[in-house]
C-alpha positions, 0 to 999 in steps of 0.5 A, spaced: 538 466 506 532 467 500 528 472 504 535 476 505 536 475 497 530 478 495 530 484 500 537 486 498 537 484 490 534 491 488 540 494 491 544 491 486 540 492 481 540 500 483 548 499 482 547 496 476 542 501 473 548 507 474 553 503 470 549 502 464 550 506 458 545 511 456 541 507 451 534 507 453 532 500 450 538 497 454 536 500 461 528 498 460 530 491 459 535 491 464 530 494 469 525 489 467 530 483 469 532 486 475 524 487 477 523 480 475 527 476 479 524 479 486 517 477 484 520 470 482 523 469 488 517 471 492 512 466 488 517 461 489 516 462 497 509 462 496 509 455 493 514 452 497 513 455 504 506 458 503 503 453 509 509 454 513 512 461 512 515 460 519 520 455 516 527 456 518 530 457 511 526 464 511 529 467 517 535 470 519 537 473 526 544 476 527 545 481 533 548 488 531 548 491 538 549 486 543 548 491 549 541 493 547 539 486 543 538 490 536 539 485 531 538 484 523 532 479 524 528 478 518 523 473 516 516 472 513 509 471 516 502 471 514 501 478 516 507 481 511 507 476 505 501 479 502 505 486 501 512 483 500 508 479 494 505 486 492 511 490 493 515 486 488 509 485 483 508 493 483 515 494 482 515 490 476 509 493 474 512 500 475 518 499 470 513 497 465 508 503 466 514 508 466 513 510 459 512 517 462 519 517 464 524 520 458 529 523 462 534 521 467 532 514 466 537 510 469 537 514 475 529 513 476 530 506 476 535 506 481 531 510 486 525 506 484 529 499 486 532 503 493 525 504 494 523 497 493 528 494 498 526 499 503 518 496 502 520 489 502 525 490 508 519 493 512 514 487 511 520 482 513 523 486 519 522 482 525 526 487 529 523 494 531 530 498 529 530 494 523 523 496 521 524 503 522 531 503 518 527 500 512 521 504 513 526 510 513 529 508 506 523 509 503 522 516 504 528 519 500 527 515 494 519 517 494 521 524 495 526 524 489 521 520 485 516 526 486 520 532 486 524 530 480 520 527 475 513 530 477 509 535 474 510 543 475 507 542 482 512 537 484 517 541 489 511 543 493 508 536 493 515 533 495 516 537 501 510 536 504 510 529 503 517 529 506 515 533 512 509 529 514 512 523 513 519 524 517 514 527 522 511 521 523 517 516 523 520 520 528 515 520 533 514 513 531 522 512 533 521 515 539 516 510 541 520 504 539 526 506 543 522 507 549 519 500 548 526 497 547 530 500 552 524 499 557 523 492 555 530 490 554 529 488 547 528 490 540 526 483 537 519 483 535 518 476 537 521 477 544 516 483 545 510 480 544 504 482 548 507 488 552 514 485 553 513 485 560 511 492 561 505 494 565 498 498 562 501 505 564 507 504 560 504 501 554 499 506 553 505 512 554 509 508 549 503 506 544 501 513 543 507 516 539 507 509 535 500 509 533 500 517 531 506 516 527 503 510 523 496 514 522 500 519 519 503 514 514 496 511 512 494 517 512 488 518 517 484 524 516 485 529 518 493 527 517 492 526 510 493 533 507 500 531 503 496 525 499 492 529 494 498 534 492 503 528 492 498 523 488 496 528 483 503 531 482 507 524 481 508 520 475 504 514 473 509 509 475 511 512 481 503 512 483 503 505 482 508 504 488 506 510 492 498 508 492 499 501 492 504 500 497 507 506 501 500 507 505 500 500 507 507 501 511 502 505 516 497 499 516 502 494 517 505 497 523 499 497 526 497 490 525 504 487 526 507 491 531 502 496 535 496 492 536 499 485 538 506 488 541 502 493 546 495 490 547 494 494 553 497 500 551 493 500 544 486 498 547 484 505 549 485 507 542 482 502 538 475 505 538 479 512 536 482 508 530 476 505 528 473 512 528 478 514 524 477 509 519 470 511 518 472 518 517 476 516 512 471 512 508 466 517 509 470 523 507 474 520 502 467 518 498 464 525 499 471 529 497 472 524 491 465 526 488 467 533 488 473 532 484 473 535 477 480 531 476 480 523 474 487 522 478 484 526 484 478 522 484 482 516 484 487 519 490 481 520 494 478 513 493 484 510 496 483 514 502 476 511 503 478 504 502 484 505 507 479 506 512 477 499 512 483 497 514 483 501 520 476 499 522 478 491 521 485 492 524 481 495 530 476 490 531 480 485 535 477 479 532 479 474 526 474 476 521 476 484 522 483 483 522 483 478 516 479 482 512 484 488 514 490 484 512 487 482 505 485 489 504 492 492 504 493 487 498 486 488 494 487 496 495 494 496 492 491 492 486 485 496 484 489 503 486 495 501 481 490 499 476 486 505 476 492 510 476 495 507 470 489 507 466 488 514 468 495 515 465 493 512 459 487 516 458 490 522 459 496 521 454 491 519 449 486 525 450 490 530 453 486 531 459 484 528 466 478 533 467 472 529 468 467 533 464 471 533 458 471 526 458 466 521 455 464 516 450 471 512 452 468 505 451 467 506 444 474 509 442 478 506 448 474 499 449 480 496 452 482 502 457 475 504 458 473 496 460 479 495 464 477 502 468 470 500 469 473 493 472 477 497 477 472 502 479 467 496 480 472 493 484 474 499 488 466 499 490 466 492 492 462 489 487 461 481 489 466 477 485 472 482 485 477 481 491 475 488 494 468 485 496 471 480 500 476 484 504 471 490 505 466 485 507 470 482 512 473 488 515 465 491 516 463 485 519 469 484 524 468 492 525 461 491 526 462 486 531 466 490 536 464 497 534 457 497 531 456 504 530 462 505 526 461 498 522 454 501 520 457 507 518 462 504 514 457 499 510 453 506 508 460 508 506 460 503 500 453 506 498 457 513 498 463 510 494 458 506 489 455 513 487 461 517 485 465 511 482 458 510 478 458 517 476 465 517 474 463 511 469 457 514 466 461 521 465 467 518 462 466 511 459 459 511 457 457 518 456 457 522 450 463 523 446 465 530 448 470 532 443 470 530 435 478 529 436 476 523 440 474 519 434 481 519 432 484 516 439 487 509 439 486 504 445 491 502 450 497 499 447 501 492 448 506 495 453 500 499 457 496 492 457 501 488 459 502 493 465 494 493 467 492 486 465 496 482 471 492 487 476 485 486 473 487 478 473 489 478 480 482 482 482 478 477 479 482 471 481 482 473 489 475 475 488 473 468 486 479 464 491 480 469 497 483 463 500 489 463 496 492 469 501 487 468 507 490 461 508 497 464 508 495 469 513 490 466 518 496 462 522 499 469 523 492 473 525 491 467 530 498 469 533 495 476 533 489 474 536 492 470 542 497 476 544 491 481 544 486 475 547 481 476 542 477 471 538 
């Protein structure tokens, strides 16, 4: 039952938020307590069951619709555990980083916890309809968090986000329904390796599922919603929006599309790898042109997500392990950078790169951690992203040499714009005399970013902490698709 408790406890927390008195101090401490419990439960699961995530105590199976074999089926495996943990962690970080939320605080936290329930549910779902149910639960909360608490462009950004995401999830649902009805089952375990369907049927079913998931990633050119939403969102919303939400798409590819429809997805794998490379190169070039620091971080995420697509499409152990790990490492560094951008903007009054400079002298902690996050994003050895990107590239190169080689060049392009950003903002000349008086990141802000920085270092040195957990599940995927 511990998995179910972890998933649905945030819903109880959301109800609690609405019942609290309108006193900011009480609301914030209560939100911290609510967000901390799922993280504690996930941490317990790691230490108690990390070697056997298939344990019976972590799974529940109850039939909803017997005639269609639709059920409440949840459980944890190595493919989803890293993101299950990250969802709980980043929700807590988002609560800590919510200093920019001053109005309707109870409602904001209630909506955040409903989104957390959806995210946790996606990464634990073992039924197609349940996966879709939790997938959709994340849509409305994120729409409200952007549309109500965002900047002056929030309404247009939220509407664009809703249209794109709803289109993707609807197309994906059509594929799920066709798959489950034709196979006579919606259980992910029962549908393994095609559910008894032939190649033609698998291709027809895989097409809408893959398309819907690529919108959620987003893969270029299905990405136009991303910049508006990321730039318009509050910093605390950015933490979960960038760290977790895109992984609903990549996780769906790795958990559902590729192993359940191996013959159907096979014709699309070269294109998925190509989309990954396009993301890497396009994200790097466009990020280099951004005058806004937050927009630069947003486009760096597009590029980093491309490595997940490349590794997932590789069909080999190195690439898929790299893709699964990259989902977590990207979430850590993107959340770190978005929070630091918010800290810098609140101190200096600007996010424009040409107006920033000399932050290392005036904000040594914020500037130093920004440098660490940027070095992680460019894949510096010793930090977690290096391991996941290296594995994704090597696996991708083994399957698709051209795409793999271009992806390797993409790391150089990423280093160029990130080093330019650091040289201009952290180590450049002081642009405004007023910067002489600005303060560094405070205790609350440091509490939001230091855990992320520590995890980037720890997973860079000891990647086996997660790779050891995910390896058995990756081997099961390879067995389903006939890879190695």
